[in-house]
Backbone as CSV, one residue per row, in Angstrom:
resi,resn,N_x,N_y,N_z,CA_x,CA_y,CA_z,C_x,C_y,C_z
1,UNK,0.903,-1.308,0.031,-0.026,0.297,0.007,0.862,1.354,0.268
2,UNK,0.632,1.989,-0.830,1.682,3.514,-0.833,0.959,4.022,0.699
3,UNK,2.409,5.114,0.674,2.226,5.602,1.782,1.365,7.024,1.524
4,UNK,0.925,7.540,2.379,0.355,8.586,2.565,0.452,9.977,3.295
5,UNK,-0.197,10.554,3.073,0.303,12.156,3.804,-0.746,12.288,4.942
6,UNK,-0.668,11.800,6.203,-1.335,11.845,7.033,-1.704,13.893,7.716
7,UNK,-0.410,14.129,7.357,-0.271,15.649,7.841,-0.755,16.588,7.251
8,UNK,-2.292,16.415,6.449,-2.962,17.324,5.773,-3.905,18.335,6.599
9,UNK,-4.783,19.251,5.915,-5.756,20.165,7.016,-7.239,19.422,6.849
10,UNK,-7.854,19.781,8.023,-8.541,19.703,8.826,-9.841,18.708,7.674
11,UNK,-9.726,19.754,6.002,-10.408,18.737,5.306,-10.142,17.889,5.196
12,UNK,-8.675,16.809,5.239,-8.635,15.894,4.831,-9.903,14.518,5.280
13,UNK,-9.402,13.364,5.044,-10.112,12.528,4.905,-9.179,11.557,6.257
14,UNK,-9.898,11.219,7.132,-9.033,9.843,8.398,-9.679,9.101,8.181
15,UNK,-10.128,8.362,7.539,-11.153,7.100,7.804,-9.594,6.280,7.401
16,UNK,-9.925,5.194,8.477,-8.596,4.060,8.270,-7.483,4.334,8.099
17,UNK,-7.558,5.701,9.162,-5.716,6.014,9.387,-5.723,5.938,10.757
18,UNK,-3.945,6.154,11.196,-3.899,6.124,12.834,-4.725,7.353,13.298
19,UNK,-5.174,8.184,12.689,-5.162,9.578,13.475,-6.829,10.040,13.001
20,UNK,-7.778,10.096,13.792,-9.274,10.374,12.863,-9.460,11.752,13.840
21,UNK,-9.580,12.587,13.343,-10.489,13.477,14.066,-11.674,13.480,14.299
22,UNK,-11.841,14.433,15.445,-13.531,14.116,16.005,-14.550,14.879,15.014
23,UNK,-15.630,14.363,15.385,-16.436,14.806,14.391,-17.359,15.069,15.720
24,UNK,-17.554,16.359,15.320,-18.529,17.536,16.692,-19.879,17.408,15.896
25,UNK,-20.787,17.919,17.440,-21.868,17.929,16.653,-22.703,18.729,15.778
26,UNK,-23.373,18.904,15.130,-23.801,19.510,13.667,-24.240,20.929,14.161
27,UNK,-24.575,21.872,15.238,-25.516,22.602,15.942,-23.902,23.413,15.987
28,UNK,-22.611,23.035,16.787,-21.781,24.201,17.092,-20.936,24.071,15.793
29,UNK,-20.879,23.295,15.211,-19.517,22.684,14.626,-18.945,23.475,13.512
30,UNK,-19.825,24.759,13.080,-19.052,26.034,12.384,-18.401,26.461,12.954
31,UNK,-18.307,26.745,14.385,-17.618,27.791,15.021,-16.612,26.911,15.696
32,UNK,-17.184,25.385,16.600,-15.963,24.884,17.611,-15.128,24.085,16.586
33,UNK,-14.718,23.795,15.689,-14.100,23.147,14.746,-12.611,24.068,14.011
34,UNK,-13.051,25.381,14.471,-12.237,26.681,14.293,-11.393,26.719,15.882
35,UNK,-11.908,26.537,17.095,-11.631,26.990,18.441,-10.778,25.522,18.772
36,UNK,-11.510,24.356,18.633,-10.763,23.158,19.439,-10.010,21.902,18.294
37,UNK,-9.190,21.157,18.603,-8.771,20.310,17.687,-8.664,19.136,18.844
38,UNK,-9.543,18.273,18.160,-9.847,16.784,18.605,-9.556,15.687,17.845
39,UNK,-9.341,14.876,18.593,-8.918,13.359,17.612,-8.673,11.988,18.079
40,UNK,-8.667,10.915,17.627,-8.726,9.927,18.179,-7.813,8.960,17.345
41,UNK,-6.971,8.237,18.310,-5.787,7.060,17.169,-6.439,5.913,17.457
42,UNK,-5.599,5.581,16.463,-6.341,4.091,16.043,-5.302,2.875,16.263
43,UNK,-5.292,1.754,16.404,-3.892,0.591,16.301,-3.384,0.383,14.876
44,UNK,-4.028,1.069,13.990,-3.153,1.255,12.373,-1.515,1.409,12.146
45,UNK,-1.112,1.101,11.450,0.582,1.375,11.386,0.794,2.902,11.087
46,UNK,1.188,3.796,11.651,1.667,4.832,11.011,2.544,4.937,10.020
47,UNK,1.672,6.137,9.325,2.157,5.743,7.433,2.238,7.983,7.162
48,UNK,3.443,8.266,7.587,3.727,9.298,7.076,4.757,9.962,6.245
49,UNK,4.040,11.516,6.550,5.362,12.160,5.479,5.417,13.559,6.718
50,UNK,7.042,13.911,6.655,6.971,14.759,8.070,7.037,16.328,7.454
51,UNK,6.814,16.979,7.716,6.705,18.114,7.017,7.282,19.037,7.696
52,UNK,7.884,19.352,8.923,8.682,19.666,9.671,9.152,19.197,11.254
53,UNK,10.660,19.011,11.616,11.075,18.302,12.186,10.458,18.223,14.379
54,UNK,10.018,17.722,14.434,9.740,17.991,15.878,10.505,18.070,16.765
55,UNK,10.633,19.475,17.841,11.205,19.522,18.426,11.031,18.888,19.776
56,UNK,11.663,17.767,19.718,11.108,16.394,20.797,12.839,15.813,21.123
57,UNK,13.200,14.911,21.936,14.285,14.618,22.186,13.847,13.685,21.443
58,UNK,15.082,13.273,20.563,14.959,11.678,19.683,15.152,10.643,20.482
59,UNK,13.713,9.876,19.732,13.781,8.941,20.350,14.951,7.653,20.235
60,UNK,14.680,6.547,21.037,15.712,5.635,21.026,15.987,4.573,19.499
61,UNK,14.486,4.715,19.454,14.629,4.342,17.847,14.485,4.655,16.571
62,UNK,14.823,4.221,15.446,14.748,4.896,14.623,13.266,4.604,13.749
63,UNK,12.880,5.075,12.706,11.639,5.079,11.967,11.981,3.623,11.300
64,UNK,13.209,3.314,10.978,12.919,2.073,10.419,12.792,0.793,11.302
65,UNK,13.366,1.146,12.668,13.459,0.195,13.680,11.569,-0.447,14.104
66,UNK,10.999,0.889,13.617,9.316,1.306,13.976,9.376,0.415,12.721
67,UNK,8.896,0.526,11.310,8.713,0.006,10.721,8.680,-1.401,10.845
68,UNK,9.796,-2.194,10.855,10.041,-4.023,11.448,9.639,-3.991,12.696
69,UNK,9.367,-3.354,13.513,8.325,-3.618,15.208,7.002,-3.771,14.488
70,UNK,6.370,-2.894,13.398,5.402,-3.082,12.619,5.227,-3.877,11.885
71,UNK,6.080,-4.668,11.820,5.989,-5.961,10.337,5.929,-7.237,11.361
72,UNK,6.776,-6.986,12.533,6.268,-8.248,13.444,4.982,-8.445,13.779
73,UNK,4.509,-9.587,14.331,3.382,-10.219,14.628,3.479,-9.722,16.373
74,UNK,3.056,-8.892,16.955,3.148,-8.309,18.513,0.945,-8.387,18.313
75,UNK,0.717,-8.141,20.030,-0.094,-7.456,20.547,-0.511,-6.244,20.331
76,UNK,0.707,-5.637,20.912,0.867,-4.027,20.565,0.668,-3.640,19.037
77,UNK,1.043,-4.176,18.080,0.797,-3.273,16.575,-0.100,-2.713,16.365
78,UNK,-0.285,-1.735,15.985,1.116,-0.817,15.691,1.173,0.375,16.258
79,UNK,0.376,1.104,16.543,0.544,2.300,17.296,0.020,2.673,18.730
80,UNK,0.484,1.705,19.706,0.384,1.574,21.257,0.810,2.997,21.575
81,UNK,0.105,3.620,22.713,0.192,4.933,23.281,0.759,4.376,24.728
82,UNK,0.381,3.157,25.230,0.376,2.799,26.837,1.894,2.578,26.831
83,UNK,2.350,3.037,28.417,3.487,2.919,28.829,3.471,1.709,29.637
84,UNK,1.985,1.198,29.886,2.028,0.450,31.362,1.148,-1.146,30.920
85,UNK,1.807,-1.446,29.585,1.147,-2.623,29.045,2.184,-3.585,28.862
86,UNK,3.645,-3.473,28.917,4.401,-4.322,28.547,4.666,-4.162,27.195
87,UNK,4.612,-3.106,26.568,5.517,-2.784,25.496,6.950,-2.170,25.375
88,UNK,7.263,-2.176,24.553,8.760,-1.513,24.040,8.502,-0.334,24.518
89,UNK,9.313,0.022,25.565,8.938,1.755,25.608,9.218,2.800,24.973
90,UNK,10.706,2.245,24.332,11.070,3.229,22.892,10.526,3.266,22.256
91,UNK,9.387,2.579,22.165,8.311,2.452,20.949,7.585,3.196,21.298
92,UNK,6.808,3.185,22.513,5.711,4.137,22.880,5.906,5.266,22.755
93,UNK,7.364,5.636,23.518,7.419,7.077,23.417,7.678,7.584,21.817
94,UNK,8.476,6.783,20.876,8.116,7.211,19.425,7.028,7.633,18.795
95,UNK,5.712,6.442,19.336,4.519,7.085,18.931,3.810,8.048,19.625
96,UNK,4.028,8.411,21.084,3.406,9.526,21.652,4.349,10.760,21.048
97,UNK,5.732,10.755,20.742,5.983,12.031,20.088,5.548,12.130,18.449
98,UNK,4.798,11.019,17.880,4.723,11.338,16.596,3.203,11.441,16.415
99,UNK,2.517,11.382,18.003,1.023,12.162,18.167,1.393,13.499,18.796
100,UNK,2.038,14.113,19.196,2.577,14.676,19.114,2.903,16.061,18.258
101,UNK,3.728,15.264,17.571,3.839,16.117,16.062,3.032,16.197,15.399
102,UNK,2.107,14.951,15.296,0.957,15.128,14.461,-0.147,16.162,15.275
103,UNK,-0.590,16.664,16.026,-0.677,17.977,16.973,-0.711,18.978,16.671
104,UNK,0.888,18.999,16.684,1.463,20.520,16.953,1.157,20.822,14.799
105,UNK,1.715,19.938,13.792,1.414,19.999,12.744,-0.320,20.263,12.463
106,UNK,-1.544,20.455,13.311,-2.722,20.593,12.667,-2.585,21.789,13.696
107,UNK,-2.589,21.965,14.599,-2.028,23.429,15.018,-1.550,24.346,13.666
108,UNK,-0.877,23.961,13.529,0.481,25.359,12.619,-0.156,25.402,11.545
109,UNK,-1.095,24.389,10.873,-1.931,24.320,9.381,-2.961,25.583,9.592
110,UNK,-3.796,25.598,11.018,-4.806,26.093,10.813,-4.928,27.315,11.732
111,UNK,-3.465,27.964,11.655,-2.909,29.222,12.350,-2.281,30.170,11.969
112,UNK,-2.499,31.210,12.502,-1.349,32.565,11.981,0.213,32.644,12.453
113,UNK,-0.289,31.532,14.003,1.130,31.413,14.422,2.001,30.666,13.757
114,UNK,3.475,30.817,14.185,4.400,30.158,13.321,4.428,28.305,14.063
115,UNK,4.967,27.434,12.734,5.032,26.757,12.762,6.166,26.406,14.210
116,UNK,7.085,27.224,14.283,8.209,26.618,15.306,7.502,27.260,16.336
117,UNK,6.539,28.270,16.600,6.202,28.637,17.866,5.304,27.828,18.463
118,UNK,4.585,27.344,18.159,3.720,25.372,18.161,4.685,24.626,18.289
119,UNK,5.199,24.394,17.775,6.510,23.642,18.320,6.937,23.087,19.516
120,UNK,7.654,24.473,19.746,8.126,24.855,21.140,6.913,24.647,22.297
121,UNK,6.040,24.755,22.003,5.109,25.048,23.671,3.958,23.950,23.213
122,UNK,3.227,23.187,22.681,1.836,22.470,22.560,2.843,20.986,23.365
123,UNK,2.387,20.548,24.306,2.460,19.295,24.910,1.214,18.246,25.567
124,UNK,1.596,17.233,25.550,0.620,16.557,25.618,0.288,16.087,27.131
125,UNK,-0.887,16.311,27.867,-0.953,15.858,29.252,-1.339,14.651,29.739
126,UNK,-0.681,13.485,30.050,-1.264,12.187,29.859,-1.454,11.871,31.467
127,UNK,-2.533,10.703,31.254,-2.742,10.490,33.030,-2.489,9.330,33.452
128,UNK,-2.136,9.103,34.858,-2.359,7.581,35.049,-3.508,7.267,35.586
129,UNK,-4.367,6.367,34.802,-6.104,6.067,34.834,-6.009,5.236,35.929
130,UNK,-7.184,5.244,36.978,-6.689,4.301,37.867,-8.764,3.972,38.135
131,UNK,-9.149,4.148,37.674,-10.769,3.871,37.159,-11.629,4.290,38.120
132,UNK,-10.845,5.609,38.699,-11.572,6.415,39.638,-12.436,7.567,39.603
133,UNK,-12.409,8.411,40.235,-13.658,9.843,39.810,-12.604,10.851,40.005
134,UNK,-11.087,10.922,39.951,-10.676,12.168,40.359,-10.464,13.204,39.145
135,UNK,-10.564,14.685,39.603,-10.598,15.382,38.177,-9.267,16.241,38.253
136,UNK,-8.095,16.473,37.610,-7.368,17.589,37.324,-7.314,18.454,36.497
137,UNK,-7.529,19.763,37.256,-7.484,20.995,36.414,-5.687,21.380,35.794
138,UNK,-5.572,21.258,34.504,-4.382,21.256,34.302,-4.303,22.957,34.282
139,UNK,-2.595,23.417,34.919,-2.571,24.753,34.032,-1.074,24.632,33.383
140,UNK,-0.278,23.343,34.046,1.419,23.472,33.138,1.723,21.843,32.900
141,UNK,1.631,20.979,32.138,2.094,20.093,31.742,2.985,19.710,32.553
142,UNK,2.574,18.375,33.339,3.549,17.412,34.438,4.209,16.515,32.860
143,UNK,5.726,16.306,33.011,6.028,15.193,32.168,5.505,13.959,33.119
144,UNK,5.217,13.906,34.215,5.081,12.896,34.637,3.154,12.665,35.037
145,UNK,2.641,11.061,34.391,1.580,11.472,34.145,0.555,11.464,35.753
146,UNK,-0.335,12.188,35.456,-0.935,12.593,36.742,-1.649,11.916,37.246
147,UNK,-2.355,10.946,38.528,-2.796,10.033,38.426,-4.591,10.698,38.590
148,UNK,-4.908,10.465,37.979,-6.467,10.995,37.445,-7.515,10.182,36.763
149,UNK,-8.717,10.630,36.329,-9.570,10.283,35.182,-10.085,10.887,34.719
150,UNK,-9.990,12.258,34.904,-10.010,13.258,33.872,-9.581,14.660,33.983
151,UNK,-9.160,15.116,32.760,-8.494,16.649,32.902,-9.413,17.956,32.732
152,UNK,-8.614,18.424,33.106,-9.541,20.305,32.072,-8.423,21.266,32.201
153,UNK,-8.763,21.666,30.978,-8.059,23.045,31.099,-8.599,24.172,30.312
154,UNK,-8.344,25.449,30.978,-8.476,26.295,29.817,-7.499,27.311,28.533
155,UNK,-6.055,26.387,28.813,-4.996,26.841,28.332,-4.775,26.037,27.051
156,UNK,-4.426,26.976,26.464,-4.190,26.594,24.587,-3.021,25.675,24.031
157,UNK,-2.135,25.983,25.554,-0.662,25.346,24.845,-0.952,23.672,25.694
158,UNK,-1.841,22.786,25.982,-2.289,22.028,26.660,-2.980,21.066,25.979
159,UNK,-2.662,19.684,25.235,-3.206,18.669,24.877,-4.100,18.206,26.033
160,UNK,-4.602,17.361,26.162,-5.793,16.252,27.352,-5.932,15.028,26.711
161,UNK,-5.568,14.456,26.830,-4.941,12.445,26.592,-5.659,11.562,27.559
162,UNK,-6.530,10.679,26.809,-7.489,9.870,27.183,-6.802,8.550,27.252
163,UNK,-6.531,7.442,27.841,-5.810,6.312,26.911,-7.379,5.612,27.100
164,UNK,-7.678,4.455,26.215,-8.942,3.324,26.447,-8.429,2.195,25.266
165,UNK,-8.986,0.970,25.809,-8.989,-0.257,25.410,-10.270,-1.018,25.225
166,UNK,-11.412,-0.023,25.466,-13.081,-0.506,25.226,-13.669,0.432,26.537
167,UNK,-12.867,0.919,27.484,-13.901,1.790,28.263,-14.028,3.085,27.122
168,UNK,-14.899,3.609,27.868,-15.192,5.122,26.792,-14.773,6.115,27.182
169,UNK,-14.291,6.973,25.895,-13.069,7.954,26.007,-14.334,9.300,25.327
170,UNK,-14.225,10.265,26.481,-15.409,11.405,26.486,-14.490,12.834,26.590
171,UNK,-14.932,14.013,25.357,-14.162,15.109,25.567,-15.490,16.153,25.240
172,UNK,-14.860,17.312,25.948,-16.056,18.463,26.841,-15.459,19.168,26.157
173,UNK,-16.338,20.433,25.315,-15.932,21.735,25.293,-16.941,22.334,25.545
174,UNK,-16.377,23.752,26.154,-17.649,24.751,25.631,-17.793,25.426,24.709
175,UNK,-18.875,25.839,24.108,-18.967,25.898,22.532,-17.822,27.141,22.102
176,UNK,-17.625,27.487,23.240,-16.911,29.031,22.220,-15.557,28.026,22.219
177,UNK,-14.953,26.927,22.871,-13.663,26.466,22.640,-12.438,27.296,23.622
178,UNK,-13.497,27.500,24.964,-12.630,28.507,25.934,-11.887,27.669,27.088
179,UNK,-12.818,26.302,27.372,-12.402,25.871,28.232,-12.950,24.330,27.634
180,UNK,-12.152,23.291,27.954,-11.911,21.910,27.637,-12.012,20.840,28.802
181,UNK,-12.003,19.284,28.019,-11.847,18.171,29.556,-11.930,17.225,28.831
182,UNK,-11.233,15.591,29.351,-11.230,15.236,28.714,-11.544,13.701,30.008
183,UNK,-12.610,12.970,29.686,-13.005,11.956,30.728,-12.608,10.520,30.198
184,UNK,-12.192,9.380,31.303,-12.230,8.223,30.925,-13.259,7.554,31.565
185,UNK,-13.937,7.213,30.470,-15.218,6.875,31.278,-15.358,5.368,30.612
186,UNK,-14.860,4.703,31.588,-14.888,3.072,32.082,-15.797,3.208,32.940
187,UNK,-16.831,1.647,33.044,-17.942,1.572,34.070,-17.958,1.830,35.679
188,UNK,-16.969,1.741,36.137,-16.238,2.430,37.254,-16.625,3.936,37.763
189,UNK,-15.649,4.489,36.786,-16.003,6.035,36.660,-17.279,6.770,36.672
190,UNK,-17.681,5.489,35.460,-19.237,6.172,35.789,-20.130,6.204,36.664
191,UNK,-20.005,5.002,37.475,-20.964,4.769,37.985,-20.853,5.818,39.632
192,UNK,-19.147,6.021,39.479,-18.568,7.145,40.790,-19.100,8.548,40.321
193,UNK,-19.571,8.605,38.827,-20.341,9.925,38.940,-19.032,10.634,38.597
194,UNK,-17.873,10.190,37.552,-17.011,11.217,37.182,-17.455,12.433,36.037
195,UNK,-18.751,12.397,34.814,-19.137,13.226,34.270,-18.898,14.368,35.233
196,UNK,-20.446,13.962,36.429,-20.415,15.688,37.104,-19.368,15.945,37.637
197,UNK,-18.599,15.091,38.350,-17.697,15.551,39.379,-16.784,16.741,38.162
198,UNK,-16.219,16.259,36.917,-15.599,16.969,35.948,-16.257,18.204,35.458
199,UNK,-17.712,18.183,35.332,-18.347,19.449,34.720,-18.718,20.416,35.952
200,UNK,-18.740,19.919,36.737,-18.663,20.660,38.263,-17.356,21.113,39.041
201,UNK,-16.542,20.598,38.142,-14.872,21.578,38.579,-15.187,22.371,37.230
202,UNK,-15.450,22.666,35.956,-15.310,23.327,35.132,-15.890,24.495,35.232
203,UNK,-15.476,25.436,34.201,-16.022,26.996,35.004,-17.754,27.046,33.770
204,UNK,-17.590,25.992,32.706,-18.311,26.263,32.319,-19.944,26.310,31.810
205,UNK,-20.769,26.760,32.087,-22.480,25.816,32.561,-22.648,24.463,31.498
206,UNK,-23.464,23.515,31.908,-23.780,22.661,31.288,-24.397,22.646,29.989
207,UNK,-25.489,24.032,30.028,-25.843,24.151,28.598,-24.914,24.398,27.593
208,UNK,-24.031,24.764,28.064,-23.015,25.684,27.037,-21.664,24.482,26.742
209,UNK,-21.995,23.433,27.212,-21.026,21.968,26.741,-21.117,21.256,25.609
210,UNK,-20.465,21.417,24.941,-20.848,20.063,24.006,-19.796,18.506,24.169
211,UNK,-20.666,17.651,23.626,-19.798,16.354,24.423,-19.874,15.878,22.867
212,UNK,-18.358,14.878,23.299,-18.089,13.609,22.163,-17.757,12.134,22.794
213,UNK,-18.515,11.371,22.529,-18.662,9.934,23.200,-17.718,9.297,22.165
214,UNK,-16.795,8.808,22.439,-15.981,7.560,21.510,-15.995,6.598,20.894
215,UNK,-15.159,5.535,20.367,-15.429,4.335,20.799,-15.255,3.650,21.902
216,UNK,-16.044,2.545,22.141,-15.558,1.530,23.098,-16.465,-0.048,23.269
217,UNK,-16.207,-0.540,24.049,-16.953,-1.755,23.662,-18.339,-1.508,23.196
218,UNK,-18.949,-2.184,22.888,-20.264,-1.997,22.524,-21.326,-2.741,23.000
219,UNK,-22.826,-1.870,23.286,-23.914,-2.993,23.613,-24.296,-3.953,23.181
220,UNK,-23.434,-4.733,22.249,-23.329,-6.210,21.881,-22.590,-7.378,22.499
221,UNK,-21.792,-5.967,23.166,-20.352,-7.043,23.660,-19.623,-6.843,25.028
222,UNK,-20.283,-5.811,25.529,-20.128,-5.605,26.839,-20.452,-6.607,27.996
223,UNK,-20.594,-7.989,28.269,-21.252,-8.382,29.261,-20.884,-8.309,30.152
224,UNK,-21.922,-7.691,31.425,-21.499,-7.664,33.047,-22.255,-8.493,33.937
225,UNK,-21.880,-8.596,35.209,-22.689,-8.773,36.152,-23.909,-8.145,37.004
226,UNK,-24.634,-8.567,37.595,-25.923,-8.246,38.076,-25.411,-7.322,38.955
227,UNK,-24.291,-7.243,39.781,-23.843,-6.432,40.517,-23.479,-4.571,39.982
228,UNK,-23.236,-4.880,38.612,-22.660,-3.596,37.863,-24.420,-2.867,37.524
229,UNK,-24.777,-3.806,37.299,-26.613,-3.150,36.603,-27.472,-2.414,38.240
230,UNK,-27.105,-3.296,38.770,-27.553,-2.637,40.306,-26.890,-1.362,40.998
231,UNK,-25.147,-1.433,40.965,-24.501,0.206,41.149,-25.340,1.130,40.398
232,UNK,-25.533,1.210,39.109,-25.925,1.978,38.484,-27.358,2.262,38.467
233,UNK,-28.211,1.493,38.624,-30.113,1.721,38.876,-30.410,2.182,40.087
234,UNK,-29.039,1.938,41.501,-28.997,2.873,42.530,-29.151,4.121,42.581
235,UNK,-28.119,4.225,41.627,-28.138,6.072,41.176,-29.480,6.575,40.324
236,UNK,-30.093,5.779,39.594,-31.050,5.818,39.144,-31.580,4.750,38.547
237,UNK,-32.766,5.066,38.521,-33.790,3.509,37.746,-33.629,3.370,36.314
238,UNK,-34.007,5.089,35.745,-33.595,5.091,34.180,-32.360,4.082,33.953
239,UNK,-31.476,3.909,34.538,-30.003,2.786,34.017,-30.347,1.874,33.445
240,UNK,-31.956,1.683,33.988,-32.420,0.128,33.794,-32.204,-0.485,32.253
241,UNK,-32.637,0.951,31.338,-33.028,1.242,29.907,-31.526,0.438,29.407
242,UNK,-30.134,0.393,30.005,-28.804,0.444,29.445,-28.453,-0.661,29.985
243,UNK,-29.400,-1.775,30.063,-28.740,-3.191,30.349,-30.020,-4.307,29.753
244,UNK,-29.561,-4.789,29.043,-30.436,-6.079,28.172,-29.862,-7.782,29.429
245,UNK,-30.655,-8.364,29.719,-30.409,-9.340,30.516,-30.388,-10.414,29.574
246,UNK,-29.285,-11.204,29.784,-28.639,-12.655,28.848,-29.135,-13.605,29.933
247,UNK,-29.667,-14.988,28.820,-29.990,-16.325,29.148,-29.427,-16.711,30.404
248,UNK,-27.419,-16.701,30.267,-26.821,-17.057,31.559,-27.094,-16.047,32.738
249,UNK,-27.804,-15.094,32.429,-27.793,-14.399,34.335,-27.466,-12.613,33.617
250,UNK,-26.491,-12.773,33.248,-25.731,-11.605,33.387,-26.269,-10.481,32.380
251,UNK,-25.898,-9.587,32.068,-26.549,-8.607,31.000,-24.828,-7.898,30.119
252,UNK,-26.176,-7.320,28.919,-25.287,-6.490,27.945,-25.757,-5.514,28.368
253,UNK,-24.222,-4.007,28.796,-24.593,-2.932,29.297,-23.919,-1.962,27.957
254,UNK,-24.819,-0.768,27.786,-24.451,0.088,26.937,-23.810,1.223,27.460
255,UNK,-22.519,1.410,27.264,-21.937,2.705,27.853,-22.249,3.754,27.458
256,UNK,-22.247,3.809,26.054,-23.156,5.283,25.600,-24.297,5.680,26.026
257,UNK,-25.333,4.766,26.197,-26.704,5.391,26.667,-26.277,5.928,28.079
258,UNK,-25.706,4.916,28.773,-25.190,5.575,30.340,-24.674,6.836,30.232
259,UNK,-23.449,7.095,29.299,-23.269,8.254,29.251,-23.786,9.643,28.867
260,UNK,-24.531,9.331,27.809,-25.943,10.518,27.339,-26.180,10.584,28.280
261,UNK,-26.993,9.503,29.090,-28.115,9.753,30.229,-27.560,10.655,31.354
262,UNK,-26.412,10.261,31.809,-25.642,11.200,32.663,-25.692,12.560,32.056
263,UNK,-25.010,12.609,31.112,-24.540,14.134,30.372,-26.252,15.143,30.029
264,UNK,-26.825,14.328,29.709,-28.362,14.953,29.497,-28.802,15.513,30.974
265,UNK,-28.911,14.572,32.177,-28.996,14.966,33.422,-28.633,16.006,33.904
266,UNK,-27.679,16.381,33.865,-26.717,17.559,33.646,-27.122,18.288,33.478
267,UNK,-27.763,18.652,32.428,-27.797,19.828,31.193,-27.166,19.838,29.728
268,UNK,-26.346,18.893,29.492,-25.484,18.770,28.693,-26.595,17.944,27.181
269,UNK,-26.727,19.063,26.321,-27.693,18.463,25.655,-27.156,18.167,24.194
270,UNK,-25.823,18.693,23.405,-25.253,18.486,22.570,-24.380,17.855,22.632
271,UNK,-24.847,16.652,21.917,-23.816,15.281,22.297,-23.639,14.469,20.827
272,UNK,-22.194,14.414,20.737,-22.185,13.084,19.585,-21.989,12.051,19.825
273,UNK,-21.915,10.963,19.108,-21.827,9.652,19.335,-20.591,9.003,17.898
274,UNK,-19.818,8.309,18.636,-18.850,7.792,17.526,-19.203,6.230,17.814
275,UNK,-20.279,5.346,17.807,-20.619,4.110,18.176,-20.169,3.030,17.216
276,UNK,-18.697,2.815,17.482,-17.801,2.152,17.159,-17.379,0.848,18.173
277,UNK,-17.471,-0.384,18.048,-17.342,-1.452,18.799,-15.705,-1.741,18.938
278,UNK,-15.116,-1.351,19.970,-13.332,-1.738,20.166,-13.703,-3.667,20.148
279,UNK,-14.400,-4.120,20.822,-14.155,-5.628,20.855,-14.337,-5.837,19.327
280,UNK,-15.677,-5.484,18.516,-15.603,-6.176,17.883,-14.731,-5.531,16.211
281,UNK,-14.264,-5.180,16.553,-13.433,-3.860,15.245,-11.670,-4.245,16.232
282,UNK,-11.297,-5.638,16.574,-9.658,-5.141,16.904,-9.399,-5.093,16.065
283,UNK,-9.528,-4.909,14.479,-8.534,-4.801,13.547,-8.007,-3.172,13.377
284,UNK,-9.199,-2.307,13.773,-8.713,-0.969,14.205,-8.486,-0.269,15.771
285,UNK,-9.449,-1.158,16.390,-8.946,-0.571,17.878,-8.681,-1.682,18.693
286,UNK,-7.551,-1.272,19.916,-7.343,-1.990,20.785,-8.408,-2.461,21.822
287,UNK,-8.530,-3.877,22.247,-9.852,-4.182,23.113,-9.025,-5.465,24.450
288,UNK,-9.525,-4.881,25.551,-8.678,-5.865,26.773,-8.772,-6.297,26.738
289,UNK,-10.661,-6.647,26.660,-11.455,-7.580,26.947,-11.564,-8.354,26.325
290,UNK,-11.060,-8.180,24.947,-10.995,-9.722,23.728,-9.530,-9.859,23.847
291,UNK,-8.465,-9.020,24.005,-6.788,-9.602,24.094,-6.393,-9.513,25.116
292,UNK,-6.945,-8.698,26.718,-6.401,-8.911,27.339,-4.944,-7.986,27.581
293,UNK,-3.679,-9.090,26.575,-3.046,-8.348,26.395,-2.737,-7.620,25.340
294,UNK,-2.521,-6.063,25.404,-2.798,-5.192,23.748,-2.358,-3.679,24.367
295,UNK,-2.194,-3.043,23.665,-2.156,-1.994,23.394,-3.677,-1.062,23.950
296,UNK,-3.250,0.654,23.528,-3.925,1.506,24.307,-4.408,2.528,22.707
297,UNK,-5.227,3.101,22.703,-5.458,4.469,22.165,-5.341,5.224,22.772
298,UNK,-5.552,6.975,22.371,-6.332,7.902,22.794,-6.947,8.911,21.806
299,UNK,-7.540,9.226,23.043,-8.656,10.544,22.554,-8.215,11.659,23.580
300,UNK,-7.800,12.702,22.094,-7.071,14.082,22.755,-7.917,15.179,22.162
301,UNK,-8.066,16.424,23.399,-8.533,17.461,22.958,-7.396,18.269,23.388
302,UNK,-7.175,19.818,22.356,-6.600,20.953,22.833,-7.252,22.273,22.552
303,UNK,-7.147,23.277,22.426,-7.711,24.307,22.014,-6.759,24.759,21.065
304,UNK,-7.749,25.875,20.235,-6.584,26.013,19.113,-6.094,27.119,19.083
């Protein structure tokens, strides 16, 4: 397959690419795309044309080494971003640098600010996600991952990242793009009200927030025990509709429906869904439930 240039402008088609730009709801999209850059990664091998050098520490492996790693059978092929899953750390750092490079390039092509200035400033804040409900407000990027499952910022030089491999990534933005947030929406954080805790820590009013719900394990694949269903229905009986009982006594859970209900109950009504199933589409996405030893994707948001 011929190599293609993935560093195009925001009108490019990113389907079946390493990076896919988030499609915001139609209502505010005419202005939000100009204010916020949001994307998700896949597990597809990186195919690129470097447009300007990345101003970062040179990775310990070369692009040729990465091509060799990508050609080998591995549970982490091809674009794993998780340092905690047993993959080669140098390979992961290389991938993280390429993600950072892509973000910086996207910002530079859509901005009057020089590429050099953007290259010097924009960095990604990674989290050590522990399936809790801690929320952190980021004013300066910490090179060490912050222990939390959601992050918020009002700063333009900070990209917020959430890693997933079946859990639901949730990205939030004020309709003006002045404040953004990223949430790790596993069932445990969701039942612990991480969405409400995030919005409570934002300056934005819920009615002014736009939400995006990304790929996760789908409602036809996410089997859980009755204790999970009860944990949600104890919060609100309306969550009954998000669980479908099976013959074996377990339930199929719909993370998208759960998150949407929580958002709407808080006053967030402009919501976009990308209901692709990570469990069923392991050619494109990592799935911990299906593969156990596997990589991680990232959903990332930053102000332009």
